[in-house]
C-alpha positions as CSV (number, residue, x, y, z in Angstrom):
1,M,1.9,1.6,23.8
2,S,3.8,-1.6,23.6
3,M,2.6,-4.2,21.1
4,N,2.9,-8.0,20.8
5,I,2.9,-9.9,17.5
6,R,1.0,-13.0,17.0
7,V,2.3,-15.8,14.6
8,V,-0.6,-17.3,12.7
9,D,-0.8,-20.1,10.2
10,A,-1.0,-19.7,6.4
11,S,-4.9,-19.8,6.4
12,H,-5.1,-16.5,8.1
13,G,-4.0,-14.8,4.8
14,W,-7.2,-15.8,3.2
15,R,-9.1,-15.0,6.3
16,W,-7.9,-11.4,6.0
17,I,-9.3,-11.2,2.6
18,A,-12.7,-12.6,3.6
19,A,-12.8,-10.3,6.6
20,G,-12.2,-7.3,4.2
21,F,-14.9,-8.7,1.9
22,I,-17.4,-8.9,4.9
23,L,-16.6,-5.3,5.9
24,F,-17.1,-4.2,2.3
25,R,-20.4,-5.7,2.1
26,R,-21.7,-3.7,4.9
27,N,-21.7,-0.6,2.8
28,P,-20.3,-1.1,-0.8
29,P,-21.4,2.1,-2.3
30,L,-19.7,4.2,0.2
31,W,-16.5,2.1,0.2
32,L,-16.5,2.5,-3.6
33,L,-17.1,6.3,-3.4
34,L,-14.3,6.8,-0.8
35,I,-11.8,4.8,-2.9
36,A,-13.0,6.7,-6.0
37,L,-12.4,10.0,-4.3
38,L,-8.7,9.0,-3.3
39,F,-8.2,7.7,-6.8
40,I,-9.2,11.0,-8.4
41,G,-7.4,13.1,-5.7
42,S,-4.1,11.1,-6.4
43,R,-4.4,11.6,-10.1
44,V,-4.8,15.3,-9.9
45,L,-1.8,15.5,-7.4
46,L,0.4,13.2,-9.6
47,A,-0.4,15.4,-12.8
48,I,1.4,18.3,-11.1
49,P,5.2,18.2,-11.1
50,L,6.7,17.8,-7.7
51,V,3.3,18.3,-6.0
52,G,2.7,14.6,-6.6
53,M,5.0,13.8,-3.8
54,I,2.3,15.0,-1.5
55,A,0.1,12.0,-2.5
56,V,2.8,9.6,-1.1
57,L,3.3,11.7,1.9
58,I,-0.4,11.9,3.0
59,A,-1.4,8.3,1.9
60,P,-0.8,6.9,5.5
61,N,-3.1,9.4,6.9
62,F,-6.0,8.3,4.5
63,L,-5.1,4.6,5.0
64,A,-5.6,5.3,8.8
65,G,-8.8,7.1,8.1
66,L,-10.2,4.2,6.0
67,A,-9.0,1.8,8.8
68,H,-11.0,3.9,11.2
69,G,-13.9,3.4,9.1
70,A,-13.4,-0.4,9.0
71,E,-13.1,-0.4,12.7
72,A,-16.5,1.5,12.9
73,L,-18.2,-1.1,10.8
74,E,-16.7,-3.9,12.9
75,Q,-18.3,-2.4,16.0
76,G,-21.7,-2.0,14.2
77,K,-21.4,1.7,13.6
78,P,-22.2,3.3,10.1
79,L,-19.4,4.1,7.8
80,R,-19.3,7.7,6.9
81,L,-17.4,10.0,4.4
82,G,-15.9,11.9,7.3
83,Y,-13.7,8.8,8.3
84,L,-11.6,9.9,5.2
85,A,-10.3,12.8,7.3
86,S,-9.6,10.9,10.5
87,G,-6.0,10.5,9.7
88,F,-5.6,14.2,9.8
89,L,-7.2,14.7,13.1
90,R,-5.2,12.0,15.2
91,N,-1.5,11.6,15.1
92,A,-1.2,13.4,11.7
93,A,2.4,14.4,11.8
94,R,3.4,10.9,12.7
95,L,1.5,9.6,9.9
96,V,3.2,12.0,7.5
97,T,6.5,10.8,8.7
98,I,5.6,7.3,7.7
99,G,4.7,8.8,4.3
100,G,8.1,10.4,4.2
101,V,9.9,7.3,4.9
102,S,7.8,5.6,2.2
103,L,8.8,8.5,-0.2
104,V,12.4,8.3,0.5
105,G,12.5,4.6,0.3
106,Q,10.7,4.6,-3.1
107,F,13.2,7.3,-4.4
108,L,16.3,5.3,-3.3
109,T,14.8,2.2,-4.9
110,L,14.2,3.9,-8.1
111,M,17.8,5.5,-8.0
112,A,19.3,1.9,-7.5
113,M,17.3,0.6,-10.3
114,V,18.4,3.4,-12.5
115,L,22.1,3.0,-11.6
116,I,21.8,-0.8,-12.3
117,G,19.7,-0.5,-15.4
118,G,21.5,2.4,-17.0
119,E,20.2,5.4,-18.8
120,A,17.9,3.2,-20.9
121,F,16.0,2.2,-17.8
122,G,15.8,5.8,-16.6
123,N,14.3,6.9,-19.9
124,I,11.9,4.0,-20.0
125,A,10.7,4.6,-16.4
126,K,10.0,8.2,-17.4
127,T,8.2,7.4,-20.6
128,M,6.0,4.9,-18.8
129,A,5.2,7.4,-16.1
130,A,4.1,9.9,-18.7
131,G,1.5,7.6,-20.3
132,G,2.4,4.1,-20.7
133,A,4.2,1.7,-23.1
134,T,5.0,2.8,-26.6
135,P,6.8,1.0,-29.6
136,E,10.0,3.1,-28.7
137,T,10.0,1.9,-25.1
138,I,9.3,-1.7,-26.0
139,L,12.4,-1.5,-28.4
140,A,14.6,0.0,-25.8
141,M,13.5,-2.7,-23.2
142,R,14.6,-5.4,-25.6
143,A,17.9,-3.8,-26.2
144,A,18.5,-3.3,-22.4
145,A,17.0,-6.7,-21.3
146,P,19.9,-8.2,-19.3
147,S,20.4,-4.9,-17.2
148,M,16.8,-4.3,-17.1
149,M,16.2,-7.7,-15.4
150,L,18.9,-7.2,-12.9
151,A,17.5,-3.8,-12.1
152,L,13.9,-5.1,-11.7
153,L,15.4,-7.7,-9.3
154,A,17.0,-5.1,-7.3
155,G,13.8,-3.1,-7.3
156,F,12.0,-6.1,-6.0
157,V,14.5,-6.9,-3.3
158,L,14.4,-3.4,-2.1
159,S,10.7,-2.8,-2.4
160,V,9.6,-5.7,-0.5
161,P,10.9,-4.9,2.9
162,L,9.9,-1.3,2.4
163,M,6.3,-2.5,1.7
164,M,6.4,-4.6,4.8
165,A,7.6,-1.8,6.9
166,V,4.8,0.6,5.8
167,W,1.9,-1.9,5.6
168,F,0.6,-1.9,9.2
169,A,2.8,1.1,10.4
170,P,-0.1,3.7,9.8
171,L,-2.6,1.7,11.7
172,L,-0.2,1.2,14.7
173,V,0.5,4.9,14.7
174,F,-3.2,5.8,14.6
175,F,-4.8,3.2,16.9
176,N,-2.0,2.5,19.3
177,D,-0.1,5.7,19.5
178,V,3.1,4.1,18.4
179,K,5.9,6.4,17.2
180,P,6.8,6.1,13.6
181,L,10.2,4.3,13.7
182,P,8.8,1.5,16.2
183,A,5.7,1.4,14.0
184,L,7.8,0.6,10.9
185,M,9.8,-1.9,12.7
186,L,6.8,-3.8,14.2
187,S,5.2,-3.9,10.8
188,L,8.3,-5.3,9.1
189,W,8.8,-7.8,11.9
190,A,5.1,-8.8,11.8
191,C,5.2,-9.6,8.1
192,L,8.6,-11.5,8.3
193,R,7.3,-13.6,11.3
194,N,4.2,-14.3,9.3
195,T,5.7,-15.1,5.8
196,L,3.3,-17.9,4.9
197,P,0.0,-16.1,5.6
198,F,1.3,-13.0,3.8
199,L,2.2,-15.2,0.8
200,V,-1.4,-16.5,0.7
201,Y,-2.7,-13.1,1.2
202,S,-0.4,-11.6,-1.5
203,M,-1.5,-14.2,-4.1
204,A,-5.1,-13.5,-3.4
205,V,-4.6,-9.9,-4.0
206,L,-2.3,-10.4,-7.0
207,V,-4.7,-12.7,-8.9
208,P,-7.3,-10.0,-9.7
209,V,-4.7,-7.4,-10.3
210,V,-3.0,-9.5,-12.9
211,V,-6.3,-10.4,-14.5
212,L,-7.1,-6.6,-14.7
213,M,-3.7,-5.8,-16.1
214,P,-5.0,-5.6,-19.8
215,L,-7.5,-3.1,-18.8
216,S,-5.0,-1.1,-16.7
217,L,-2.6,-1.0,-19.8
218,A,-5.5,-0.3,-22.1
219,V,-6.4,3.0,-20.1
220,R,-2.7,3.7,-19.4
221,Q,-3.2,3.4,-15.7
222,P,-0.6,0.7,-14.6
223,D,-2.0,0.7,-11.1
224,L,-5.6,0.6,-11.9
225,G,-6.0,-3.0,-11.0
226,L,-4.7,-2.3,-7.4
227,W,-7.3,0.7,-7.1
228,L,-10.1,-1.6,-8.2
229,V,-9.4,-4.2,-5.4
230,A,-8.8,-1.5,-2.9
231,P,-12.3,-1.4,-1.5
232,I,-11.6,-4.9,-0.3
233,L,-8.0,-4.7,0.3
234,V,-8.1,-1.8,2.6
235,P,-10.5,-3.3,5.2
236,S,-8.4,-6.5,4.9
237,I,-5.3,-4.6,6.0
238,Y,-7.3,-3.6,9.0
239,A,-8.4,-7.3,9.5
240,G,-4.7,-8.4,9.3
241,Y,-3.8,-5.6,11.7
242,R,-6.4,-6.9,14.2
243,D,-5.3,-10.4,13.9
244,L,-1.6,-10.0,14.4
245,F,-1.2,-7.1,16.8
246,V,-2.2,-7.2,20.5
247,P,-1.3,-4.8,23.3
248,A,1.4,-6.0,25.5
249,P,0.1,-6.8,29.0
250,D,2.1,-4.2,30.7
251,S,0.6,-1.3,28.3
252,Q,-3.0,-2.0,28.9
């Protein structure tokens, strides 16, 4: 299906968050349970060497399933646990392909950062992944500060377009039967054409994540803050998708 992209003003970034919160409020316990199940499952997979890659591969399938649940709530239907499996019942292979692109992109980004940051950065990255910062990693980071800053900048420059490409791609594949590559390009282009609303949206998401960072570091789960806002973040992604993408007239 061909899709058109709408260009909206900056205030829509906040509207997506508000819409996500409204959808969350319609069944908070089940949203929390769904996200908790995903969090536990991802941690189990990531704890097993190499198997952890599966978590990245199938993440788009789960995002599509949760978006399906958000659609149900929007239409006045109940949210059910079974929506978690929806992404494995419709266009599953295409969704896994999106996950594969994300996995390869993350790997290439990490390799670029290691090449720029040198061996010290590689050792720090592995140590952090194994359980958080230690006095040794802090000393290593200070010694390699210049190259570390350049490596982090490179990681940011490479990660942002990758994130933009995969942000809406699973929903375009699931709801509109768009093939993986066009879905990735549509998602990237939608983000680029709506830079201001996405800046507002990103700030609204990052503020609670940053506030929760001390807790995340205390329990040695650097991404815990993101998981804690996920019950609102996920339906807000669906809200953004609904706001920005409309079927082209010739495809309806």
